[in-house]
C-alpha positions in Angstrom: 16.1 1.5 -7.7 17.9 4.0 -5.3 14.7 6.4 -3.8 14.8 9.3 -1.5 12.2 11.1 0.2 11.3 13.6 2.3 9.0 12.8 5.7 6.4 16.2 5.8 4.0 15.2 8.0 2.7 12.4 10.3 -0.7 11.1 11.1 -2.5 9.0 13.8 -5.9 7.8 14.1 -6.2 4.8 16.6 -8.1 2.5 15.0 -9.1 -0.3 17.9 -7.7 0.0 20.8 -4.8 -2.0 20.7 -5.1 -1.0 16.5 -4.2 2.3 14.7 -3.3 3.5 11.2 -0.6 5.6 10.4 -0.1 8.2 7.4 3.1 9.4 6.6 2.9 12.2 3.7 5.6 12.2 1.4 7.9 13.8 -0.9 10.2 12.2 -3.4 13.8 13.3 -4.8 12.0 14.0 -8.1 9.5 16.3 -6.4 6.3 14.7 -6.8 3.9 13.4 -3.5 2.5 10.5 -2.7 0.8 9.1 0.7 1.8 5.9 3.2 0.0 4.1 5.4 0.3 1.2 7.9 -1.5 -0.7 10.5 0.0 -0.1 13.7 -0.1 -1.7 16.8 -0.9 -0.3 19.8 0.3 -0.7 23.6 -1.3 0.0 26.6 -1.3 3.9 26.5 -2.5 3.4 22.7 1.3 4.7 22.1 2.3 2.8 18.5 5.5 -0.4 19.2 5.7 -1.3 15.5 3.2 -0.6 11.8 2.8 -3.4 9.4 1.5 -2.8 5.5 -0.7 -4.3 3.5 1.2 -3.7 0.9 4.5 -6.1 0.4 6.7 -3.2 -2.2 5.4 -0.9 0.9 7.0 -2.6 3.6 10.3 -2.1 3.6 9.5 2.3 3.3 6.7 1.7 6.6 10.0 0.5 8.8 11.6 3.2 7.7 10.0 5.6 8.3 8.2 4.8 11.4 11.8 5.2 12.8 11.4 9.0 11.1 10.6 11.9 12.4 9.3 14.9 10.5 11.3 16.5 7.9 13.9 13.6 7.4 15.3 12.1 4.9 15.4 9.3 3.5 17.5 6.6 1.1 16.0 3.3 0.3 17.2 0.2 -1.6 14.4 -0.8 -3.6 16.9 -3.9 -5.7 17.1 -6.4 -3.3 13.3 -6.6 -2.5 11.8 -6.1 -6.0 14.3 -8.9 -6.8 12.4 -10.9 -4.3 8.7 -9.2 -5.5 8.4 -7.9 -8.7 7.5 -4.8 -9.7 5.9 -5.2 -12.6 5.8 -3.0 -15.8 2.1 0.2 -16.4 3.0 -2.6 -19.7 2.9 -5.9 -18.2 0.1 -3.7 -15.1 -2.2 -2.2 -19.0 -1.4 -5.8 -20.2 -2.4 -8.2 -17.2 -5.8 -6.1 -17.9 -6.3 -6.9 -21.0 -6.3 -10.7 -20.4 -8.3 -10.4 -17.4 -10.7 -8.3 -19.7 -10.7 -10.5 -22.7 -11.2 -13.7 -19.9 -14.0 -12.0 -18.7 -16.4 -11.8 -21.9 -15.6 -15.1 -23.5 -17.1 -16.2 -20.2 -21.8 -16.8 -20.2 -23.3 -14.7 -18.3 -26.9 -15.0 -16.6 -28.8 -12.2 -16.7 -32.8 -11.6 -14.9 -32.7 -13.9 -11.8 -31.3 -17.4 -10.9 -34.7 -17.9 -9.4 -37.9 -18.6 -10.7 -41.0 -18.1 -7.8 -44.4 -19.5 -8.5 -47.1 -17.9 -6.4 
């Protein structure tokens, strides 16, 4: 799956002396807007030197964006990455959510306090 993004804006925030957050504002090939962000490691001058993500699927995109400038166009192929990290369709995601809800409804539950106080 080849995706094309244009980098519209970059916003950096300093979270601690050694950690920051970099947010990327993108437009894809269909004109849809998207925001992705990652945690950055900062050097002594508080400049980002590397980036990591909490979402494994965004890793290749963030690595490309980290080394890009505003108004750059990035083309990235996700096919090989998707074969390692399964990409579920919206129907599969909805089915997973429905299954979780059904399982939760089967579990016994307790209403009220778990402890009884005696005076």
